[in-house]
C-alpha atoms as an extended CHARMM CRD file, in Angstrom:
* protein
*
       101  EXT
         1         1  UNK       CA            -10.3590000000       -0.5400000000       -7.0720000000  PROA      1               0.0000000000
         2         2  UNK       CA            -11.3110000000       -3.1650000000       -4.4380000000  PROA      2               0.0000000000
         3         3  UNK       CA             -7.6860000000       -3.5530000000       -3.4150000000  PROA      3               0.0000000000
         4         4  UNK       CA             -7.2730000000        0.2400000000       -3.0890000000  PROA      4               0.0000000000
         5         5  UNK       CA            -10.3840000000        0.2540000000       -0.9070000000  PROA      5               0.0000000000
         6         6  UNK       CA             -8.9670000000       -2.5380000000        1.2900000000  PROA      6               0.0000000000
         7         7  UNK       CA             -5.7060000000       -0.6620000000        1.6400000000  PROA      7               0.0000000000
         8         8  UNK       CA             -7.5130000000        2.5840000000        2.5630000000  PROA      8               0.0000000000
         9         9  UNK       CA             -9.5380000000        0.7130000000        5.2090000000  PROA      9               0.0000000000
        10        10  UNK       CA             -6.3010000000       -0.8190000000        6.5360000000  PROA      10              0.0000000000
        11        11  UNK       CA             -5.2950000000        2.6190000000        8.0040000000  PROA      11              0.0000000000
        12        12  UNK       CA             -8.1280000000        2.0690000000       10.4760000000  PROA      12              0.0000000000
        13        13  UNK       CA             -8.5820000000       -1.7490000000       10.3760000000  PROA      13              0.0000000000
        14        14  UNK       CA             -5.1850000000       -3.3070000000        9.8870000000  PROA      14              0.0000000000
        15        15  UNK       CA             -6.1070000000       -6.7640000000        8.6060000000  PROA      15              0.0000000000
        16        16  UNK       CA             -7.8670000000       -5.4710000000        5.4510000000  PROA      16              0.0000000000
        17        17  UNK       CA             -4.3860000000       -4.6070000000        4.0370000000  PROA      17              0.0000000000
        18        18  UNK       CA             -3.4130000000       -8.2570000000        4.3820000000  PROA      18              0.0000000000
        19        19  UNK       CA             -6.5590000000       -9.2770000000        2.4540000000  PROA      19              0.0000000000
        20        20  UNK       CA             -5.6860000000       -6.6670000000       -0.1730000000  PROA      20              0.0000000000
        21        21  UNK       CA             -2.0910000000       -7.8540000000       -0.6570000000  PROA      21              0.0000000000
        22        22  UNK       CA             -3.2650000000      -11.4480000000       -0.9610000000  PROA      22              0.0000000000
        23        23  UNK       CA             -5.6990000000      -10.4210000000       -3.7480000000  PROA      23              0.0000000000
        24        24  UNK       CA             -2.9780000000       -8.2800000000       -5.3990000000  PROA      24              0.0000000000
        25        25  UNK       CA             -0.5710000000      -11.2360000000       -5.4120000000  PROA      25              0.0000000000
        26        26  UNK       CA             -3.1750000000      -13.6050000000       -6.8140000000  PROA      26              0.0000000000
        27        27  UNK       CA             -4.2010000000      -11.2030000000       -9.5690000000  PROA      27              0.0000000000
        28        28  UNK       CA             -0.7100000000      -10.0600000000      -10.5910000000  PROA      28              0.0000000000
        29        29  UNK       CA             -0.0880000000      -12.7460000000      -13.1730000000  PROA      29              0.0000000000
        30        30  UNK       CA             -3.5050000000      -12.2570000000      -14.7120000000  PROA      30              0.0000000000
        31        31  UNK       CA             -2.8760000000       -8.5050000000      -15.0050000000  PROA      31              0.0000000000
        32        32  UNK       CA              0.5290000000       -8.8330000000      -16.6900000000  PROA      32              0.0000000000
        33        33  UNK       CA              0.9350000000       -6.4970000000      -19.5660000000  PROA      33              0.0000000000
        34        34  UNK       CA             -1.9710000000       -4.2440000000      -18.6160000000  PROA      34              0.0000000000
        35        35  UNK       CA             -2.1040000000       -0.9490000000      -16.6170000000  PROA      35              0.0000000000
        36        36  UNK       CA             -3.4050000000       -3.0150000000      -13.7080000000  PROA      36              0.0000000000
        37        37  UNK       CA              0.0050000000       -4.7520000000      -13.3510000000  PROA      37              0.0000000000
        38        38  UNK       CA              1.6380000000       -1.4770000000      -12.3220000000  PROA      38              0.0000000000
        39        39  UNK       CA             -1.1390000000       -0.7360000000       -9.8430000000  PROA      39              0.0000000000
        40        40  UNK       CA             -0.8480000000       -4.1790000000       -8.2960000000  PROA      40              0.0000000000
        41        41  UNK       CA              2.9210000000       -3.9250000000       -8.0560000000  PROA      41              0.0000000000
        42        42  UNK       CA              2.4320000000       -0.3830000000       -6.5050000000  PROA      42              0.0000000000
        43        43  UNK       CA              0.0530000000       -1.7990000000       -3.8910000000  PROA      43              0.0000000000
        44        44  UNK       CA              2.1460000000       -4.9290000000       -3.1240000000  PROA      44              0.0000000000
        45        45  UNK       CA              5.1830000000       -2.6780000000       -2.5270000000  PROA      45              0.0000000000
        46        46  UNK       CA              3.0220000000       -0.2660000000       -0.4060000000  PROA      46              0.0000000000
        47        47  UNK       CA              1.9490000000       -3.1920000000        1.7880000000  PROA      47              0.0000000000
        48        48  UNK       CA              5.3850000000       -4.7220000000        2.4050000000  PROA      48              0.0000000000
        49        49  UNK       CA              7.1390000000       -1.4040000000        3.0090000000  PROA      49              0.0000000000
        50        50  UNK       CA              4.4510000000       -0.1600000000        5.3260000000  PROA      50              0.0000000000
        51        51  UNK       CA              4.3630000000       -3.5210000000        7.1660000000  PROA      51              0.0000000000
        52        52  UNK       CA              8.0910000000       -3.3280000000        7.7250000000  PROA      52              0.0000000000
        53        53  UNK       CA              7.9120000000        0.2780000000        8.9370000000  PROA      53              0.0000000000
        54        54  UNK       CA              5.0280000000       -0.6320000000       11.2000000000  PROA      54              0.0000000000
        55        55  UNK       CA              7.0820000000       -3.3850000000       12.8620000000  PROA      55              0.0000000000
        56        56  UNK       CA              9.9690000000       -0.9450000000       13.2460000000  PROA      56              0.0000000000
        57        57  UNK       CA              7.5560000000        1.4710000000       14.8180000000  PROA      57              0.0000000000
        58        58  UNK       CA              6.3200000000       -1.1490000000       17.2550000000  PROA      58              0.0000000000
        59        59  UNK       CA              9.8950000000       -1.8650000000       18.2970000000  PROA      59              0.0000000000
        60        60  UNK       CA             10.6270000000        1.8520000000       18.6400000000  PROA      60              0.0000000000
        61        61  UNK       CA              7.6090000000        2.3760000000       20.8030000000  PROA      61              0.0000000000
        62        62  UNK       CA              9.6890000000        1.1300000000       23.6580000000  PROA      62              0.0000000000
        63        63  UNK       CA             11.8740000000        4.2030000000       23.3570000000  PROA      63              0.0000000000
        64        64  UNK       CA              9.0260000000        6.6770000000       22.7450000000  PROA      64              0.0000000000
        65        65  UNK       CA              9.1460000000        7.4010000000       19.0340000000  PROA      65              0.0000000000
        66        66  UNK       CA              7.3450000000        4.3370000000       17.7120000000  PROA      66              0.0000000000
        67        67  UNK       CA              3.9890000000        6.1680000000       17.4110000000  PROA      67              0.0000000000
        68        68  UNK       CA              5.5050000000        8.8310000000       15.2380000000  PROA      68              0.0000000000
        69        69  UNK       CA              6.9430000000        6.1320000000       12.9370000000  PROA      69              0.0000000000
        70        70  UNK       CA              3.6080000000        4.3330000000       12.7970000000  PROA      70              0.0000000000
        71        71  UNK       CA              1.7930000000        7.6130000000       12.0800000000  PROA      71              0.0000000000
        72        72  UNK       CA              4.3610000000        8.4600000000        9.2640000000  PROA      72              0.0000000000
        73        73  UNK       CA              3.7140000000        4.9810000000        7.7490000000  PROA      73              0.0000000000
        74        74  UNK       CA             -0.0900000000        5.5530000000        7.8390000000  PROA      74              0.0000000000
        75        75  UNK       CA              0.3020000000        8.9270000000        6.1470000000  PROA      75              0.0000000000
        76        76  UNK       CA              2.5580000000        7.2970000000        3.4710000000  PROA      76              0.0000000000
        77        77  UNK       CA             -0.0470000000        4.5760000000        2.8590000000  PROA      77              0.0000000000
        78        78  UNK       CA             -2.8160000000        7.1650000000        2.5200000000  PROA      78              0.0000000000
        79        79  UNK       CA             -0.6740000000        9.1610000000        0.0380000000  PROA      79              0.0000000000
        80        80  UNK       CA              0.0340000000        6.0660000000       -2.1090000000  PROA      80              0.0000000000
        81        81  UNK       CA             -3.5840000000        4.8450000000       -2.0590000000  PROA      81              0.0000000000
        82        82  UNK       CA             -4.8350000000        8.3150000000       -3.1120000000  PROA      82              0.0000000000
        83        83  UNK       CA             -2.2220000000        8.6640000000       -5.8980000000  PROA      83              0.0000000000
        84        84  UNK       CA             -2.8250000000        5.2130000000       -7.1780000000  PROA      84              0.0000000000
        85        85  UNK       CA             -6.5660000000        5.4240000000       -7.0180000000  PROA      85              0.0000000000
        86        86  UNK       CA             -6.5660000000        8.7580000000       -8.9190000000  PROA      86              0.0000000000
        87        87  UNK       CA             -4.3480000000        7.2590000000      -11.6050000000  PROA      87              0.0000000000
        88        88  UNK       CA             -6.5310000000        4.1550000000      -11.9090000000  PROA      88              0.0000000000
        89        89  UNK       CA             -9.6510000000        6.2690000000      -12.0900000000  PROA      89              0.0000000000
        90        90  UNK       CA             -8.1030000000        8.1960000000      -14.9470000000  PROA      90              0.0000000000
        91        91  UNK       CA             -7.2080000000        4.9060000000      -16.7100000000  PROA      91              0.0000000000
        92        92  UNK       CA             -3.4380000000        5.4730000000      -16.3420000000  PROA      92              0.0000000000
        93        93  UNK       CA             -0.7250000000        3.1550000000      -15.1670000000  PROA      93              0.0000000000
        94        94  UNK       CA              1.6480000000        3.9430000000      -12.3120000000  PROA      94              0.0000000000
        95        95  UNK       CA              4.7560000000        5.3360000000      -13.9710000000  PROA      95              0.0000000000
        96        96  UNK       CA              7.2470000000        3.6580000000      -11.7250000000  PROA      96              0.0000000000
        97        97  UNK       CA              5.7120000000        1.2180000000       -9.2090000000  PROA      97              0.0000000000
        98        98  UNK       CA              9.0560000000        0.8780000000       -7.4660000000  PROA      98              0.0000000000
        99        99  UNK       CA              9.3430000000        4.5260000000       -6.4050000000  PROA      99              0.0000000000
       100       100  UNK       CA              8.5610000000        5.5330000000       -2.8140000000  PROA      100             0.0000000000
       101       101  UNK       CA              6.6570000000        8.7690000000       -3.6180000000  PROA      101             0.0000000000
């Protein structure tokens, strides 16, 4: 739940996502074979994809559409954090951590 909180905060304070992904990577081996493994994989994937899209958004800001790309990435992160947190709160694993939605 801490990592989900760090990811949620990263929408407003970007560096907390970095702290969250480091924790997720460190805890992944320990969580192997549990429902937490799927959540950590979900969060790790969320971070790296959103980071890449954010960088693309920064580059596209020079042509005027970068802010829209960054906003879309933020909305996607919020979606994944909410879905993941609700599943974790219900004691369920993420069905397919590799899916985008």
